[in-house]
FIFI-956058 format. One record per residue: residue number from 1; x, y, z of N, C-alpha, C in turn. Coordinates in steps of 0.1 Angstrom, whole numbers. Atoms other than C-alpha are relative to their C-alpha. Layout:
BEGIN
[NUM, [X, Y, Z], [X, Y, Z], [X, Y, Z]]
...
END
This chain:
BEGIN
[1, [3, -1, 3], [3, -4, -2], [0, 18, 2]]
[2, [-15, -7, 1], [17, 33, -8], [-14, 13, 4]]
[3, [11, -11, -2], [5, 67, 8], [10, 9, 0]]
[4, [-2, -12, 7], [6, 101, -9], [4, 3, 15]]
[5, [0, -10, -13], [19, 123, 19], [-4, 20, -9]]
[6, [2, -12, 3], [6, 162, 6], [10, 8, 2]]
[7, [-9, -2, -2], [28, 185, 3], [-4, 14, 13]]
[8, [2, -7, -13], [5, 211, 31], [-7, -11, 11]]
[9, [11, 10, -12], [-8, 180, 50], [4, 2, 16]]
[10, [-5, -6, -21], [-9, 191, 89], [-1, 20, -1]]
[11, [-3, -14, -3], [-8, 228, 84], [-18, 2, -6]]
[12, [13, -13, -10], [-38, 257, 90], [2, 12, -11]]
[13, [1, -14, 7], [-47, 278, 65], [-10, 9, -1]]
[14, [14, -9, 1], [-69, 314, 66], [4, 3, -16]]
[15, [2, -11, 5], [-78, 334, 32], [-9, 4, -2]]
[16, [8, -12, 2], [-92, 362, 32], [-6, 0, -15]]
[17, [3, 5, 10], [-117, 369, 10], [6, -13, -11]]
[18, [-9, 14, 3], [-116, 335, -1], [-14, -7, -6]]
[19, [13, 10, 9], [-154, 325, -19], [-4, 4, -11]]
[20, [-1, 1, 16], [-152, 334, -53], [16, 2, -7]]
[21, [-9, -7, 7], [-124, 340, -79], [13, 0, 1]]
[22, [-9, -3, -2], [-88, 348, -74], [2, -17, 15]]
[23, [3, 8, -11], [-95, 335, -38], [-8, -12, 6]]
[24, [2, 10, -2], [-113, 308, -40], [6, -12, -8]]
[25, [-9, 16, 9], [-94, 286, -65], [17, 0, 13]]
[26, [-7, -2, -10], [-65, 298, -38], [-2, -14, 14]]
[27, [11, 4, -16], [-91, 280, -9], [7, -14, -6]]
[28, [4, 14, 6], [-91, 250, -32], [13, -4, -6]]
[29, [-13, 3, -5], [-51, 246, -36], [1, -9, 9]]
[30, [-10, 7, -17], [-43, 246, -2], [-9, -15, 1]]
[31, [6, 11, -11], [-71, 224, 7], [4, -16, -12]]
[32, [-5, 12, 14], [-61, 202, -26], [16, -6, 11]]
[33, [-16, 5, -6], [-21, 201, -9], [-4, -4, 13]]
[34, [3, 2, -12], [-36, 191, 21], [-3, 8, 19]]
[35, [3, -7, -16], [-39, 217, 49], [-19, 8, -6]]
[36, [15, -6, -6], [-75, 230, 69], [3, 10, -6]]
[37, [2, -9, 2], [-85, 259, 53], [-7, 12, 6]]
[38, [14, -9, -2], [-105, 285, 67], [3, 16, -12]]
[39, [3, -8, 16], [-120, 313, 43], [-5, 11, 5]]
[40, [5, -10, 0], [-130, 352, 47], [-9, 0, -11]]
[41, [11, 3, 4], [-158, 360, 34], [-14, 13, 2]]
[42, [9, -8, -10], [-180, 395, 36], [-14, 1, -8]]
[43, [17, 3, 2], [-215, 385, 17], [-3, -9, -5]]
[44, [0, 6, 12], [-210, 362, -8], [-6, -17, 7]]
[45, [4, 17, -10], [-230, 329, 17], [-2, -8, -7]]
[46, [2, 11, 7], [-244, 311, -5], [12, 0, -9]]
[47, [-14, 11, 7], [-209, 305, -29], [12, -8, 11]]
[48, [-6, 1, -12], [-191, 305, 8], [-4, -13, 2]]
[49, [6, 13, 0], [-212, 274, 16], [2, -11, -8]]
[50, [-6, 10, 7], [-209, 257, -14], [15, -5, -5]]
[51, [-11, -2, -3], [-172, 263, -16], [6, -13, 5]]
[52, [-7, 11, -7], [-168, 245, 17], [-5, -20, -4]]
[53, [3, 16, 4], [-189, 210, 6], [6, -5, -4]]
[54, [-15, 7, 10], [-166, 209, -22], [7, -1, 0]]
[55, [-17, 6, -9], [-137, 205, -1], [-11, -10, 5]]
[56, [2, 4, -11], [-154, 190, 24], [-4, -18, -13]]
[57, [8, 12, 10], [-172, 161, -3], [14, -11, -13]]
[58, [-12, 5, 13], [-137, 158, -19], [14, -1, 14]]
[59, [-6, 4, -11], [-119, 147, 19], [4, 9, 7]]
[60, [0, -5, -10], [-111, 179, 28], [-4, 8, 14]]
[61, [7, -7, -6], [-114, 203, 52], [-2, 15, 3]]
[62, [-2, -14, 13], [-126, 238, 48], [-7, 7, 15]]
[63, [7, -14, -14], [-143, 270, 79], [-2, 6, -11]]
[64, [5, -16, 10], [-160, 300, 56], [-7, 9, 19]]
[65, [-1, -11, -6], [-157, 328, 79], [-7, 13, -1]]
[66, [4, -13, 9], [-184, 361, 75], [14, 7, 10]]
[67, [-12, -7, -5], [-155, 386, 81], [-1, 15, -9]]
[68, [2, -13, 11], [-158, 428, 62], [17, 1, 4]]
[69, [-10, -6, 0], [-122, 430, 54], [3, 15, 4]]
[70, [2, -10, 3], [-129, 467, 57], [3, -4, 18]]
[71, [3, -4, -13], [-133, 459, 99], [15, -7, 3]]
[72, [-10, 9, -6], [-96, 450, 117], [-7, -4, 10]]
[73, [4, 9, -13], [-114, 435, 146], [-4, -10, -5]]
[74, [8, 16, 7], [-130, 409, 122], [9, -6, 0]]
[75, [-13, 13, 5], [-101, 401, 101], [10, -5, 12]]
[76, [-7, 12, -8], [-88, 394, 138], [-5, -9, 4]]
[77, [6, 5, -5], [-109, 382, 148], [-5, -22, -7]]
[78, [2, 8, 9], [-114, 353, 118], [13, -7, 5]]
[79, [-16, 6, -2], [-76, 344, 130], [-3, -4, 12]]
[80, [2, 10, -13], [-87, 337, 165], [-9, -12, -4]]
[81, [13, 12, 4], [-117, 315, 148], [9, -11, -5]]
[82, [-8, 8, 8], [-94, 299, 124], [12, -11, 13]]
[83, [-9, 4, -7], [-70, 292, 152], [-5, -11, 8]]
[84, [15, 5, -11], [-102, 278, 176], [-1, -16, -3]]
[85, [6, 11, 11], [-113, 257, 146], [7, -11, -1]]
[86, [-17, 6, 11], [-78, 240, 134], [4, -4, 11]]
[87, [-9, 3, -6], [-60, 242, 163], [18, 5, 5]]
[88, [-11, -6, 8], [-34, 266, 147], [0, 5, -12]]
[89, [1, -5, 15], [-27, 285, 119], [19, -2, -8]]
[90, [-11, 1, 6], [7, 280, 96], [5, 12, -12]]
[91, [-2, -1, 13], [-4, 296, 63], [-11, 8, 1]]
[92, [9, -6, 6], [-21, 330, 52], [3, 11, -7]]
[93, [0, -3, 14], [-30, 347, 23], [-7, 5, 6]]
[94, [8, -6, -2], [-43, 378, 27], [-2, 8, -17]]
[95, [11, -4, 12], [-68, 380, -6], [-7, 9, -5]]
[96, [7, -8, 1], [-93, 403, 0], [4, 18, -3]]
[97, [-6, -17, 11], [-92, 436, -22], [-16, 8, -4]]
[98, [13, -5, 5], [-114, 460, -34], [3, 7, -10]]
[99, [-3, -8, 18], [-113, 478, -70], [-14, 7, -4]]
[100, [8, -12, 5], [-131, 513, -76], [4, 8, -8]]
[101, [-4, -5, 8], [-124, 523, -108], [-6, 15, -1]]
[102, [10, -17, 4], [-134, 565, -116], [12, 11, 9]]
[103, [-17, -12, -4], [-115, 599, -120], [-1, 6, 13]]
[104, [-7, -1, -17], [-99, 608, -86], [-3, 12, 4]]
[105, [6, -10, -7], [-117, 640, -88], [-23, 0, 11]]
[106, [17, 4, 3], [-152, 621, -86], [1, -9, 18]]
[107, [-3, 12, -8], [-140, 598, -49], [1, 9, 7]]
[108, [0, -7, -11], [-151, 610, -17], [12, -7, 11]]
[109, [-5, 6, -10], [-131, 605, 10], [-1, -9, 3]]
[110, [5, 8, -4], [-147, 582, 24], [0, -13, -6]]
[111, [-2, 11, 12], [-145, 559, -5], [13, -1, -1]]
[112, [-11, -5, -10], [-106, 571, 4], [8, -12, 12]]
[113, [2, -2, -12], [-106, 557, 33], [-6, -18, 4]]
[114, [6, 10, -2], [-121, 526, 27], [7, -14, -7]]
[115, [-16, 9, 7], [-95, 512, 1], [6, -1, 6]]
[116, [-12, 4, -4], [-71, 514, 20], [-3, -10, 15]]
[117, [4, 5, -14], [-88, 500, 53], [-4, -14, -10]]
[118, [1, 12, 10], [-99, 471, 26], [20, -5, 0]]
[119, [-15, 3, 4], [-66, 470, 11], [14, 0, 7]]
[120, [-13, -6, -10], [-39, 479, 34], [3, -6, 12]]
[121, [1, -4, -16], [-49, 481, 67], [-2, -20, 6]]
[122, [5, 20, 3], [-66, 442, 67], [6, -4, -3]]
[123, [-11, 8, 3], [-37, 428, 53], [12, 5, 17]]
[124, [-8, 1, -13], [-15, 444, 86], [-3, -8, 7]]
[125, [8, 1, -12], [-43, 439, 110], [6, -19, -1]]
[126, [3, 9, 6], [-45, 401, 96], [17, -7, 7]]
[127, [-9, 5, 0], [-5, 397, 99], [0, 4, 11]]
[128, [2, 6, -12], [-4, 407, 135], [-1, -4, 10]]
[129, [8, 14, -13], [-33, 382, 151], [13, -7, -7]]
[130, [-3, 18, 3], [-14, 355, 126], [16, -5, 1]]
[131, [-14, 1, 0], [26, 360, 131], [1, -5, 12]]
[132, [-2, 7, -13], [23, 353, 169], [0, -13, 0]]
[133, [2, 13, -2], [5, 322, 163], [6, -7, -11]]
[134, [-5, 4, 10], [27, 311, 134], [11, -13, 5]]
[135, [-21, 4, 1], [66, 302, 148], [0, -1, -19]]
[136, [-18, 2, 19], [92, 287, 120], [-8, -6, -4]]
[137, [5, 9, 4], [82, 282, 95], [-15, 3, -7]]
[138, [10, -3, -3], [50, 301, 90], [6, 5, -8]]
[139, [5, -11, 10], [39, 316, 58], [-9, 6, -8]]
[140, [15, -10, 6], [23, 344, 46], [1, 10, -14]]
[141, [4, -1, 15], [12, 352, 11], [-10, 14, -5]]
[142, [8, -9, -2], [-2, 386, 6], [-4, 1, -16]]
[143, [7, 0, 16], [-22, 390, -33], [-4, 23, 2]]
[144, [10, -19, 9], [-16, 426, -53], [1, 4, -5]]
[145, [6, 0, 18], [-18, 435, -86], [12, 9, -3]]
[146, [-12, 1, 14], [9, 440, -115], [-5, 19, 0]]
[147, [0, -9, 3], [-12, 476, -113], [10, 9, 13]]
[148, [-10, -10, -7], [15, 486, -86], [11, 5, -11]]
[149, [-8, 1, 13], [38, 488, -113], [-1, 0, -15]]
[150, [6, -6, 9], [18, 493, -142], [-13, 0, -4]]
[151, [20, -2, -1], [-18, 510, -143], [0, 7, -16]]
[152, [-1, -3, 12], [-25, 515, -183], [-15, 7, -2]]
[153, [16, -10, -5], [-61, 532, -169], [0, 13, 3]]
[154, [0, -10, -7], [-69, 563, -163], [-12, -3, 16]]
[155, [11, 11, -9], [-86, 562, -127], [-1, -11, 6]]
[156, [-2, 14, -3], [-75, 537, -113], [11, 8, 13]]
[157, [-11, -5, -14], [-51, 561, -89], [0, -6, 14]]
[158, [-5, 9, -13], [-63, 544, -56], [1, -12, 4]]
[159, [-4, 17, 0], [-63, 511, -65], [19, 2, -2]]
[160, [-15, 2, 6], [-26, 517, -82], [7, 4, 19]]
[161, [-9, -1, -14], [-15, 535, -44], [-2, -14, 5]]
[162, [2, 9, -13], [-30, 511, -21], [9, -16, -1]]
[163, [-9, 4, 3], [-12, 483, -41], [15, -2, 4]]
[164, [-15, -3, 1], [21, 495, -44], [2, 3, 16]]
[165, [0, -1, -24], [14, 501, 1], [1, -15, -6]]
[166, [-1, 15, -6], [11, 462, -1], [9, -10, -9]]
[167, [-14, 10, 6], [42, 454, -20], [6, 12, 9]]
[168, [-3, -2, -8], [59, 479, 4], [-2, -4, 14]]
[169, [-1, 6, -11], [48, 465, 34], [-2, -15, 4]]
[170, [-3, 11, 2], [57, 431, 22], [15, 0, 6]]
[171, [-13, 5, -1], [89, 438, 20], [9, 5, 13]]
[172, [4, 0, -10], [85, 456, 51], [0, -11, 16]]
[173, [-2, 11, -8], [75, 426, 69], [4, -10, 1]]
[174, [-2, 16, 2], [91, 402, 56], [20, 4, 4]]
[175, [-13, -3, -13], [127, 420, 75], [-7, -3, 12]]
[176, [10, 1, -15], [101, 419, 107], [3, -11, 0]]
[177, [9, 18, -6], [91, 384, 108], [16, -10, -5]]
[178, [-14, 12, 3], [131, 366, 92], [-1, -5, 13]]
[179, [-4, 7, -14], [140, 362, 128], [-4, -17, 7]]
[180, [12, 15, -10], [107, 336, 137], [3, -5, -6]]
[181, [1, 7, 10], [113, 325, 107], [-15, -5, -11]]
[182, [16, -5, 7], [78, 333, 90], [9, 4, -17]]
[183, [-6, -6, 14], [86, 342, 50], [-13, 11, -3]]
[184, [13, -5, 4], [62, 370, 37], [6, 7, -16]]
[185, [-2, 2, 12], [58, 369, 2], [-12, 15, -8]]
[186, [7, 0, 4], [40, 391, -25], [-5, -1, -19]]
[187, [10, 4, 8], [17, 377, -53], [-4, 13, -8]]
[188, [9, -15, 6], [9, 409, -78], [-8, -9, -20]]
[189, [5, 10, 14], [-17, 386, -107], [-1, 9, -9]]
[190, [2, -9, 10], [-19, 403, -140], [-18, 2, 3]]
[191, [18, 0, 2], [-53, 401, -162], [-2, -11, 7]]
[192, [6, 16, -7], [-72, 372, -145], [-14, -1, -1]]
[193, [9, 3, 4], [-100, 357, -158], [-11, -5, 12]]
[194, [15, 2, -7], [-132, 361, -131], [-9, 4, -1]]
[195, [14, -8, 9], [-165, 369, -131], [-2, 17, 3]]
[196, [0, -19, 0], [-154, 408, -118], [7, 6, -8]]
[197, [-4, -7, 19], [-128, 408, -150], [-2, -9, -3]]
[198, [-1, 9, 13], [-142, 381, -172], [12, 1, -12]]
[199, [-6, -4, 6], [-118, 375, -197], [-10, 2, -18]]
[200, [2, 3, 11], [-146, 374, -220], [-10, 24, 1]]
[201, [13, -12, -4], [-159, 415, -205], [-2, 16, -13]]
[202, [3, -10, 10], [-159, 450, -223], [12, 6, 2]]
[203, [-14, -5, 1], [-122, 460, -213], [6, -13, -7]]
[204, [-15, 12, 7], [-104, 422, -225], [5, 4, -12]]
[205, [-5, -1, 15], [-102, 437, -262], [9, 6, -3]]
[206, [-16, -8, -2], [-79, 460, -253], [10, -8, 9]]
[207, [-9, 5, -11], [-65, 443, -221], [6, -13, -5]]
[208, [-4, 11, 6], [-54, 414, -240], [6, -2, -10]]
[209, [-12, -6, 5], [-35, 429, -264], [11, 2, 2]]
[210, [-18, -2, -18], [-10, 438, -233], [5, -12, 4]]
[211, [-3, 16, 1], [-7, 402, -233], [11, -6, -4]]
[212, [-6, 11, 7], [24, 388, -246], [-9, -15, -1]]
[213, [2, 11, 6], [8, 357, -241], [-15, -8, -7]]
[214, [7, 0, 10], [-23, 368, -256], [-9, -3, 9]]
[215, [15, 4, -1], [-50, 356, -236], [6, 5, 25]]
[216, [8, 0, -13], [-60, 361, -195], [4, -13, 7]]
[217, [-10, 5, -10], [-42, 345, -166], [-17, -8, 4]]
[218, [10, 5, -9], [-68, 317, -147], [1, -1, 13]]
[219, [0, 5, -14], [-74, 315, -109], [6, -8, 5]]
[220, [-12, 6, 1], [-57, 286, -112], [19, -2, -2]]
[221, [-19, 0, -1], [-24, 297, -122], [8, 13, 10]]
[222, [-7, -6, -11], [-20, 320, -92], [-2, -8, 11]]
[223, [2, 8, -10], [-35, 299, -69], [21, -13, -3]]
[224, [-10, 15, 6], [-2, 274, -85], [12, 9, 6]]
[225, [-11, -14, -13], [27, 305, -70], [-4, 2, 16]]
[226, [7, -1, -11], [5, 308, -37], [8, -8, 8]]
[227, [-5, 19, -9], [11, 267, -29], [9, 2, -5]]
[228, [-11, -2, -3], [43, 273, -36], [11, 8, 10]]
[229, [-8, -5, -9], [56, 297, -15], [-10, -5, 14]]
[230, [-1, 4, -13], [39, 281, 16], [3, -14, -6]]
[231, [-13, 12, -10], [60, 250, 14], [10, 3, 2]]
[232, [-12, 1, -12], [88, 244, 33], [11, 7, -16]]
[233, [-9, -12, 8], [106, 251, 2], [0, 11, -8]]
[234, [0, -15, 1], [100, 281, -2], [8, 2, 14]]
[235, [-6, -7, -17], [121, 287, 31], [6, 9, -4]]
[236, [-7, -11, 3], [145, 307, 11], [-5, 17, -12]]
[237, [6, -10, 10], [121, 333, -8], [-11, 8, 14]]
[238, [7, -12, -8], [109, 362, 11], [3, 15, -4]]
[239, [1, -19, 3], [103, 402, 7], [-3, -2, -17]]
[240, [0, -7, 13], [98, 391, -31], [-15, 7, -3]]
[241, [12, -1, 9], [72, 406, -55], [-1, -9, -9]]
[242, [0, 4, 12], [65, 383, -82], [-11, 2, -5]]
[243, [13, 2, 7], [44, 386, -113], [-5, -7, 0]]
[244, [8, 13, 4], [19, 363, -125], [-9, 4, -8]]
[245, [8, -11, 10], [10, 383, -157], [0, -4, -12]]
[246, [-5, 2, 13], [17, 364, -189], [10, 9, -7]]
[247, [-8, -6, 2], [45, 390, -189], [-3, 15, -4]]
[248, [8, -13, 4], [21, 420, -195], [11, 12, 10]]
[249, [-7, -13, -3], [49, 441, -175], [12, 3, -2]]
[250, [-18, 5, 5], [81, 427, -194], [1, 13, -6]]
END
């Protein structure tokens, strides 16, 4: 009898914003690699429950946690609930994000604050809560965007700012947490086919022409990179920003 040991067997992961799109792909991949996976969602309860059922039907363990990433207390609470349910936390994926595209002079200050709260403050709050629970071998992966480095459209200033902040925060945290044996990395997806940014959507004809490989990426391809960074084999990779974008930024 042959027993297959999966790369993340015995590990516990938390993915913020994991009920759909790239987040759901990451949840599925980490679960398929053997991790028990908790994930947060803000409003898509039916999708969250369906994802839990799908993972459990395949023999995995999953937990859906309702938490608004704009609320730092809720984010920290999700970390605590993950530890309580699964006995610890080894992997944190900060995926939850907010995009709002419109001219700079039409943004209300409250919208600015919301963008920063979800895209930046939530990352910091989750790391503050999770890192003390991780110990040696902990893995933190932030999901940024190539828009931090490459902004092809007007009206994207706040999103660009927030994702550039994630890249900078990643570098700072990598230095801070290295003595604890915890790595921190930033994955920046390029155009990726999701329900919020479909490959056949209104922007697709223009965007596809900017991608050297000639197509949008898939959530599974982003999840592949996250899964690698979560493994023991990625122990010497920290503070890195990795573009998964089909060559868009080359």
